N, C-alpha and C positions, 0 to 999 in steps of 0.2 A: 355532300356527304363528307368530302372532305376538307371543307370546311368544320364540317363537327366533330371529324376526327381532330382535328386541330385545333381547335376549342378544349377538348376533353384532354390533350396531351398536355396544353398550356396550366390548365387547371391542376392536374397531377404534379406536374412540375412546380408550380407555384406553393402547392401545397404541402409536396417533401421540402423546399426550400425553408417555408414556416416551420416545420415539423424542427428540422436541422438547427435552427436559430434558438429555439426553444428549450434545447436539451441541455438537461444539467448533465455538467460537463465532470467526470470522475479522474484523477490521477492516482495509480496504485502505486507508491515509492517501497522500495523493500531490496530486501534479496533472492536468494534462489527460492525459499517459500513463496515469495511473491510472482519472481518471473516462470515457476513451476516447471513443468516439460517444453516451455519455448512460450515468449511474449506474447505471440500469436495463438498460442494451442488451446484450443476450445475447455479444456482440462484445468489449466489454471484458475484459481480463486478469483482473480476480477474476471475473466471471459463466464465465468458460471455465474459470478454476480449478476453480470451484465442482462445474462437469462432470466437471473430473478429479479433485475428490476425493468428492464422492458425497454422498450423506443422511447420512453421519454428520458433517459438518461444515455449517456456516451461515456462509457467505461475504456479508458486506458491503461496497459499494464505498462510501467515504467521499470520493473523489477531486475536488478541484474546480480546475478550470483555470485556471492562470495565478498559481497562489499560490504564496507561498515559504517558507521556513523562518524566514527572519531576523524579526525581530520590528519591522527596521526597514525592510522591503523593503517595494517601492510595493504588493502585494499579500499580505498577510501570512497564512497560513492560521491562525493564533489567531484572527483576528476572524470569521473563517465560523463559522456554527453546525454545520457538520459538526465541528468541535474539540472544542465540548462532546456532540453526539450520540456520537463514539467513546467518551470516558467512560463517558455512558448505557448504552451497549450492552453494556458489561461483558464486553469480549471474554476469550478465554483468550489470543488472540493475535493479536497489531495486528505487522500491514505498513509500516513507513515509508519510503516513497520521495519523497521532495521532496530538492530543492537544485538543480533541473533551472532553475528561474527565477531561481534567488540568483545564478546568474553573467550575468547581467544586468549593466552597469557600473553603472546606479542602483542596484543592490542587490547587486555585490560591494563597493560602496567600504565596506562595512559586516563588511566578511569576518573583520576581527578579532572578531566577538560570533558566529563562526556554530556555533563550537564550545562557546562558551555556553548560547546558543538551542538547540542542538539537544538537549542535555541536560536544558534545562529542560522541555523537552517529554515525552523522553523519561522524568523523573521525574513529569512533571504524569498521563502514560497510564498509569503503573508504579502512582500512588494510586490509581486507578480498576479498579484488577485484584486478585484474587487471588496470592495469596504465591505458586502455582507458575504464574502469568501467565507468557506469553514474547513479547519484544520481538525483532524483527528489522529490522535497518538494513540498506534496500540500497543496493549501487554503482548510480549511474543508468547506464542503457542510457548508449550512445555517441551523442557529438553527430557527425554524419557532413557536418554543414553548416551554419555560424551564420548562423541565422534567427530572428526574431522577437527579437533583440536578444542573444540566447543565443549562448554563443559556447565552443571546444572550452578557450581558454587558463584561463576561469573556473574551470571542470569538472578541469581535470590541477589545479589547484592545491588543490583540493576533495576529492581523493583521499587525498590522508595525512591532513587535518581529520577525514574519516569516519572513516578505522582509528583514527584517537587516540580519539573518539567511543566505536567501540567497546571498545577496550581500555578507556577507564577508564568505563563505565557495564556493562560486561560483557554486554551484549546480545548476541543472536547474528547474523552477517552473510551477507546474499543476496547473492552477484556477477551482476549482470544486466549487468553490461560484456560481460565473457567469451564468454556465449552466443549473443551478438550482434553483434560485432564485426568478424567478418566477412560481417554482413547488412545492409550499407548500401542493397542492392537493396529491401530491406523497409521501408524509412523513405522514404515518397514525398516528405518534405519537410526531411530530414536530421534531423528532431528526433522527429517522433511514427512510431512503428511502427504498420504493418497488421494487420489480422487475423492472416497467420502471424507477424508481429514479435508483437503478443501471444498468440500460443498459444505461443511458445518463452518466453516470459515467465512467462505463466502455469503451463506444467510446471515451470520451472527453481524457481519459488516453492511449489510443490507439493512438489517431490522434498525440498527443506528441512526443510519444515514438517510433514509425512506421518510 
């Protein structure tokens, strides 16, 4: 009986290890909208997406509140430990949702460097991935109310830049503006979506990468 139980335990452990080895690893890069209530909080859109995708995927939230894509921004994502953690994660898929904080006046004065900095980040992440790894650039969620220094004018100017970045680097695009543009009621402060808004984001991203 003991041998039988030991054999079953070994089979289960082997199956678990085999499953873990074959999980598709997804890294979610972003600011407070990605971090949500917390990187490990089940209401953040990356972890809501984990529920949608199931056990075949391993989703990790690397969002950091207030961070910019611009290297000269007030709080660049480049300087955070999560920037290196994304590379160490060796992801199969990386989702980048940065830019909202770049629209703040103190950051957007460096807008001429936005395209080059974004391409540099993509290149850095690609160097940490296998050849068949995929990177997705997100068109940011709508700004329904100027708040925290974030403004809709900067976001509008950013749109053609993001399209240029996607075309130049040949990465894939996820449009998060379109599915949320009629849902201002899901953005209590005009900037950050609530759980229902995060659910829409999770569903939109999952649909593109699955």
